[in-house]
N, CA, C and O atoms as a GROMACS GRO file, in nm:
protein
  324
    1UNK      N    1  18.099  21.878   9.714
    1UNK     CA    2  17.988  21.860   9.631
    1UNK      C    3  18.007  21.924   9.484
    1UNK      O    4  18.065  22.032   9.476
    2UNK      N    5  17.962  21.860   9.371
    2UNK     CA    6  17.983  21.929   9.249
    2UNK      C    7  17.860  22.002   9.209
    2UNK      O    8  17.749  21.954   9.233
    3UNK      N    9  17.876  22.129   9.144
    3UNK     CA   10  17.768  22.196   9.102
    3UNK      C   11  17.726  22.132   8.971
    3UNK      O   12  17.815  22.092   8.895
    4UNK      N   13  17.616  22.120   8.944
    4UNK     CA   14  17.537  22.074   8.814
    4UNK      C   15  17.544  22.174   8.718
    4UNK      O   16  17.496  22.285   8.741
    5UNK      N   17  17.600  22.145   8.610
    5UNK     CA   18  17.595  22.234   8.475
    5UNK      C   19  17.486  22.271   8.443
    5UNK      O   20  17.400  22.185   8.426
    6UNK      N   21  17.456  22.400   8.425
    6UNK     CA   22  17.322  22.450   8.374
    6UNK      C   23  17.314  22.416   8.227
    6UNK      O   24  17.410  22.428   8.152
    7UNK      N   25  17.188  22.370   8.188
    7UNK     CA   26  17.174  22.336   8.034
    7UNK      C   27  17.047  22.393   7.993
    7UNK      O   28  16.948  22.368   8.063
    8UNK      N   29  17.034  22.469   7.886
    8UNK     CA   30  16.911  22.540   7.835
    8UNK      C   31  16.899  22.478   7.686
    8UNK      O   32  17.002  22.481   7.617
    9UNK      N   33  16.793  22.427   7.636
    9UNK     CA   34  16.764  22.372   7.520
    9UNK      C   35  16.744  22.526   7.444
    9UNK      O   36  16.675  22.616   7.493
   10UNK      N   37  16.827  22.536   7.301
   10UNK     CA   38  16.822  22.657   7.254
   10UNK      C   39  16.677  22.632   7.154
   10UNK      O   40  16.611  22.732   7.125
   11UNK      N   41  16.634  22.500   7.107
   11UNK     CA   42  16.490  22.488   7.043
   11UNK      C   43  16.402  22.522   7.118
   11UNK      O   44  16.313  22.593   7.071
   12UNK      N   45  16.398  22.486   7.250
   12UNK     CA   46  16.277  22.512   7.353
   12UNK      C   47  16.267  22.661   7.371
   12UNK      O   48  16.158  22.719   7.368
   13UNK      N   49  16.392  22.725   7.391
   13UNK     CA   50  16.401  22.885   7.403
   13UNK      C   51  16.332  22.943   7.296
   13UNK      O   52  16.236  23.019   7.311
   14UNK      N   53  16.385  22.905   7.178
   14UNK     CA   54  16.338  22.962   7.064
   14UNK      C   55  16.201  22.973   7.024
   14UNK      O   56  16.149  23.071   6.970
   15UNK      N   57  16.122  22.809   7.071
   15UNK     CA   58  15.982  22.793   7.054
   15UNK      C   59  15.904  22.886   7.146
   15UNK      O   60  15.810  22.952   7.101
   16UNK      N   61  15.947  22.895   7.294
   16UNK     CA   62  15.885  22.984   7.358
   16UNK      C   63  15.857  23.125   7.328
   16UNK      O   64  15.750  23.184   7.337
   17UNK      N   65  15.985  23.172   7.288
   17UNK     CA   66  15.974  23.288   7.228
   17UNK      C   67  15.890  23.302   7.136
   17UNK      O   68  15.798  23.383   7.144
   18UNK      N   69  15.910  23.225   7.034
   18UNK     CA   70  15.780  23.216   6.887
   18UNK      C   71  15.648  23.249   6.953
   18UNK      O   72  15.588  23.354   6.930
   19UNK      N   73  15.606  23.160   7.032
   19UNK     CA   74  15.471  23.163   7.114
   19UNK      C   75  15.430  23.306   7.171
   19UNK      O   76  15.329  23.369   7.140
   20UNK      N   77  15.528  23.345   7.258
   20UNK     CA   78  15.506  23.460   7.343
   20UNK      C   79  15.642  23.548   7.361
   20UNK      O   80  15.719  23.525   7.454
   21UNK      N   81  15.664  23.644   7.270
   21UNK     CA   82  15.755  23.746   7.288
   21UNK      C   83  15.829  23.731   7.433
   21UNK      O   84  15.760  23.748   7.533
   22UNK      N   85  15.956  23.701   7.447
   22UNK     CA   86  16.008  23.718   7.582
   22UNK      C   87  16.018  23.606   7.673
   22UNK      O   88  16.105  23.605   7.760
   23UNK      N   89  15.936  23.513   7.658
   23UNK     CA   90  15.943  23.399   7.720
   23UNK      C   91  16.038  23.329   7.747
   23UNK      O   92  16.067  23.290   7.860
   24UNK      N   93  16.118  23.297   7.611
   24UNK     CA   94  16.237  23.211   7.597
   24UNK      C   95  16.345  23.304   7.690
   24UNK      O   96  16.404  23.248   7.783
   25UNK      N   97  16.362  23.412   7.667
   25UNK     CA   98  16.452  23.486   7.779
   25UNK      C   99  16.427  23.440   7.920
   25UNK      O  100  16.513  23.392   7.994
   26UNK      N  101  16.297  23.459   7.952
   26UNK     CA  102  16.265  23.418   8.079
   26UNK      C  103  16.321  23.269   8.117
   26UNK      O  104  16.388  23.247   8.218
   27UNK      N  105  16.290  23.187   8.037
   27UNK     CA  106  16.334  23.018   8.025
   27UNK      C  107  16.496  23.035   8.050
   27UNK      O  108  16.561  22.949   8.107
   28UNK      N  109  16.538  23.127   8.012
   28UNK     CA  110  16.701  23.115   8.022
   28UNK      C  111  16.730  23.181   8.132
   28UNK      O  112  16.852  23.194   8.139
   29UNK      N  113  16.677  23.226   8.216
   29UNK     CA  114  16.705  23.278   8.363
   29UNK      C  115  16.720  23.458   8.341
   29UNK      O  116  16.765  23.536   8.425
   30UNK      N  117  16.678  23.486   8.227
   30UNK     CA  118  16.693  23.640   8.187
   30UNK      C  119  16.566  23.717   8.228
   30UNK      O  120  16.519  23.792   8.142
   31UNK      N  121  16.512  23.710   8.331
   31UNK     CA  122  16.379  23.759   8.357
   31UNK      C  123  16.375  23.917   8.326
   31UNK      O  124  16.285  23.945   8.246
   32UNK      N  125  16.428  23.994   8.357
   32UNK     CA  126  16.443  24.136   8.315
   32UNK      C  127  16.422  24.163   8.192
   32UNK      O  128  16.332  24.238   8.152
   33UNK      N  129  16.527  24.086   8.102
   33UNK     CA  130  16.536  24.108   7.984
   33UNK      C  131  16.401  24.038   7.901
   33UNK      O  132  16.363  24.090   7.795
   34UNK      N  133  16.343  23.936   7.948
   34UNK     CA  134  16.225  23.894   7.914
   34UNK      C  135  16.108  23.966   7.910
   34UNK      O  136  16.025  23.977   7.819
   35UNK      N  137  16.114  24.029   8.051
   35UNK     CA  138  16.004  24.136   8.039
   35UNK      C  139  15.999  24.249   7.964
   35UNK      O  140  15.893  24.293   7.919
   36UNK      N  141  16.128  24.312   7.941
   36UNK     CA  142  16.166  24.399   7.830
   36UNK      C  143  16.094  24.373   7.690
   36UNK      O  144  16.009  24.434   7.626
   37UNK      N  145  16.159  24.268   7.673
   37UNK     CA  146  16.114  24.192   7.540
   37UNK      C  147  15.969  24.160   7.500
   37UNK      O  148  15.923  24.164   7.386
   38UNK      N  149  15.905  24.129   7.612
   38UNK     CA  150  15.744  24.128   7.634
   38UNK      C  151  15.676  24.237   7.605
   38UNK      O  152  15.577  24.236   7.531
   39UNK      N  153  15.735  24.369   7.676
   39UNK     CA  154  15.682  24.471   7.664
   39UNK      C  155  15.711  24.555   7.531
   39UNK      O  156  15.629  24.632   7.481
   40UNK      N  157  15.825  24.531   7.488
   40UNK     CA  158  15.839  24.583   7.341
   40UNK      C  159  15.733  24.508   7.240
   40UNK      O  160  15.672  24.569   7.153
   41UNK      N  161  15.719  24.377   7.264
   41UNK     CA  162  15.620  24.326   7.165
   41UNK      C  163  15.479  24.359   7.192
   41UNK      O  164  15.407  24.368   7.092
   42UNK      N  165  15.423  24.381   7.316
   42UNK     CA  166  15.316  24.447   7.324
   42UNK      C  167  15.286  24.584   7.286
   42UNK      O  168  15.172  24.618   7.254
   43UNK      N  169  15.394  24.668   7.291
   43UNK     CA  170  15.405  24.823   7.250
   43UNK      C  171  15.387  24.803   7.088
   43UNK      O  172  15.295  24.848   7.020
   44UNK      N  173  15.490  24.730   7.048
   44UNK     CA  174  15.487  24.723   6.881
   44UNK      C  175  15.366  24.661   6.817
   44UNK      O  176  15.331  24.678   6.700
   45UNK      N  177  15.302  24.581   6.914
   45UNK     CA  178  15.185  24.521   6.881
   45UNK      C  179  15.074  24.603   6.864
   45UNK      O  180  14.994  24.586   6.772
   46UNK      N  181  15.061  24.699   6.953
   46UNK     CA  182  14.962  24.806   6.982
   46UNK      C  183  15.006  24.910   6.843
   46UNK      O  184  14.922  24.953   6.764
   47UNK      N  185  15.122  24.934   6.836
   47UNK     CA  186  15.142  25.029   6.707
   47UNK      C  187  15.074  24.983   6.568
   47UNK      O  188  15.056  25.060   6.473
   48UNK      N  189  15.033  24.816   6.572
   48UNK     CA  190  14.990  24.784   6.445
   48UNK      C  191  14.856  24.870   6.433
   48UNK      O  192  14.802  24.861   6.323
   49UNK      N  193  14.799  24.941   6.518
   49UNK     CA  194  14.705  25.015   6.475
   49UNK      C  195  14.711  25.137   6.394
   49UNK      O  196  14.620  25.189   6.330
   50UNK      N  197  14.849  25.179   6.408
   50UNK     CA  198  14.869  25.308   6.317
   50UNK      C  199  14.994  25.284   6.219
   50UNK      O  200  15.082  25.360   6.179
   51UNK      N  201  14.959  25.116   6.188
   51UNK     CA  202  15.073  25.084   6.045
   51UNK      C  203  15.204  25.065   6.115
   51UNK      O  204  15.254  24.954   6.097
   52UNK      N  205  15.264  25.141   6.185
   52UNK     CA  206  15.410  25.118   6.204
   52UNK      C  207  15.436  24.981   6.279
   52UNK      O  208  15.547  24.929   6.264
   53UNK      N  209  15.371  24.940   6.334
   53UNK     CA  210  15.364  24.839   6.422
   53UNK      C  211  15.380  24.678   6.330
   53UNK      O  212  15.430  24.576   6.378
   54UNK      N  213  15.337  24.690   6.225
   54UNK     CA  214  15.342  24.573   6.115
   54UNK      C  215  15.481  24.577   6.076
   54UNK      O  216  15.513  24.472   6.020
   55UNK      N  217  15.579  24.664   6.085
   55UNK     CA  218  15.708  24.655   6.039
   55UNK      C  219  15.769  24.636   6.160
   55UNK      O  220  15.855  24.548   6.146
   56UNK      N  221  15.764  24.687   6.294
   56UNK     CA  222  15.847  24.700   6.400
   56UNK      C  223  15.797  24.538   6.471
   56UNK      O  224  15.880  24.450   6.496
   57UNK      N  225  15.679  24.526   6.492
   57UNK     CA  226  15.649  24.372   6.557
   57UNK      C  227  15.745  24.262   6.494
   57UNK      O  228  15.829  24.208   6.565
   58UNK      N  229  15.732  24.234   6.369
   58UNK     CA  230  15.828  24.112   6.321
   58UNK      C  231  15.943  24.122   6.366
   58UNK      O  232  15.996  24.021   6.413
   59UNK      N  233  16.014  24.250   6.365
   59UNK     CA  234  16.157  24.279   6.397
   59UNK      C  235  16.191  24.228   6.563
   59UNK      O  236  16.291  24.162   6.593
   60UNK      N  237  16.100  24.266   6.645
   60UNK     CA  238  16.108  24.240   6.758
   60UNK      C  239  16.083  24.109   6.818
   60UNK      O  240  16.123  24.082   6.932
   61UNK      N  241  16.019  24.029   6.746
   61UNK     CA  242  15.968  23.895   6.734
   61UNK      C  243  16.081  23.802   6.714
   61UNK      O  244  16.128  23.714   6.787
   62UNK      N  245  16.114  23.843   6.594
   62UNK     CA  246  16.257  23.749   6.532
   62UNK      C  247  16.356  23.766   6.635
   62UNK      O  248  16.416  23.669   6.680
   63UNK      N  249  16.380  23.902   6.681
   63UNK     CA  250  16.494  23.921   6.774
   63UNK      C  251  16.484  23.845   6.886
   63UNK      O  252  16.583  23.784   6.927
   64UNK      N  253  16.363  23.839   6.948
   64UNK     CA  254  16.317  23.766   7.059
   64UNK      C  255  16.360  23.612   7.042
   64UNK      O  256  16.424  23.554   7.129
   65UNK      N  257  16.322  23.555   6.933
   65UNK     CA  258  16.333  23.410   6.920
   65UNK      C  259  16.497  23.390   6.899
   65UNK      O  260  16.557  23.331   6.989
   66UNK      N  261  16.561  23.431   6.800
   66UNK     CA  262  16.708  23.428   6.782
   66UNK      C  263  16.769  23.472   6.911
   66UNK      O  264  16.852  23.387   6.940
   67UNK      N  265  16.766  23.558   6.995
   67UNK     CA  266  16.834  23.580   7.128
   67UNK      C  267  16.819  23.460   7.215
   67UNK      O  268  16.919  23.398   7.251
   68UNK      N  269  16.695  23.425   7.252
   68UNK     CA  270  16.650  23.343   7.317
   68UNK      C  271  16.730  23.197   7.278
   68UNK      O  272  16.762  23.124   7.372
   69UNK      N  273  16.761  23.159   7.149
   69UNK     CA  274  16.784  23.013   7.117
   69UNK      C  275  16.972  23.056   7.128
   69UNK      O  276  17.054  22.970   7.159
   70UNK      N  277  17.000  23.157   7.106
   70UNK     CA  278  17.169  23.189   7.108
   70UNK      C  279  17.209  23.157   7.248
   70UNK      O  280  17.284  23.067   7.285
   71UNK      N  281  17.135  23.261   7.331
   71UNK     CA  282  17.151  23.265   7.464
   71UNK      C  283  17.139  23.102   7.546
   71UNK      O  284  17.212  23.059   7.635
   72UNK      N  285  17.052  23.053   7.497
   72UNK     CA  286  17.026  22.914   7.575
   72UNK      C  287  17.158  22.832   7.506
   72UNK      O  288  17.229  22.774   7.589
   73UNK      N  289  17.189  22.822   7.393
   73UNK     CA  290  17.309  22.757   7.336
   73UNK      C  291  17.453  22.814   7.438
   73UNK      O  292  17.526  22.731   7.492
   74UNK      N  293  17.472  22.932   7.449
   74UNK     CA  294  17.596  22.960   7.544
   74UNK      C  295  17.568  22.944   7.675
   74UNK      O  296  17.664  22.952   7.752
   75UNK      N  297  17.457  22.924   7.721
   75UNK     CA  298  17.432  22.876   7.881
   75UNK      C  299  17.468  22.723   7.875
   75UNK      O  300  17.534  22.672   7.965
   76UNK      N  301  17.424  22.654   7.769
   76UNK     CA  302  17.456  22.508   7.799
   76UNK      C  303  17.594  22.483   7.767
   76UNK      O  304  17.645  22.384   7.819
   77UNK      N  305  17.681  22.570   7.673
   77UNK     CA  306  17.820  22.549   7.666
   77UNK      C  307  17.902  22.615   7.778
   77UNK      O  308  18.025  22.614   7.772
   78UNK      N  309  17.828  22.679   7.895
   78UNK     CA  310  17.900  22.730   7.988
   78UNK      C  311  17.954  22.883   7.975
   78UNK      O  312  18.026  22.938   8.059
   79UNK      N  313  17.910  22.940   7.861
   79UNK     CA  314  17.993  23.083   7.821
   79UNK      C  315  17.893  23.181   7.888
   79UNK      O  316  17.940  23.286   7.930
   80UNK      N  317  17.788  23.162   7.898
   80UNK     CA  318  17.717  23.276   7.974
   80UNK      C  319  17.643  23.221   8.096
   80UNK      O  320  17.612  23.102   8.108
   81UNK      N  321  17.614  23.332   8.198
   81UNK     CA  322  17.560  23.252   8.326
   81UNK      C  323  17.422  23.323   8.308
   81UNK      O  324  17.329  23.300   8.386
   0.00000   0.00000   0.00000
């Protein structure tokens, strides 16, 4: 039997993380990383109440989007598991 090559869409992974921080990582099979990204998003979102979150949340959000898309591309090329 031949094992099917795992493919992930970088665009879909990026869109999922755009909508909800960390979901793109979960789509890529990185559940723990996705949960940690989600928690970072929740914490930095809550920090918006004390202003610092307005600077931190966009960083976490963009990091999540880029990481999800890049990782999906690597998975599709077979460079990451």
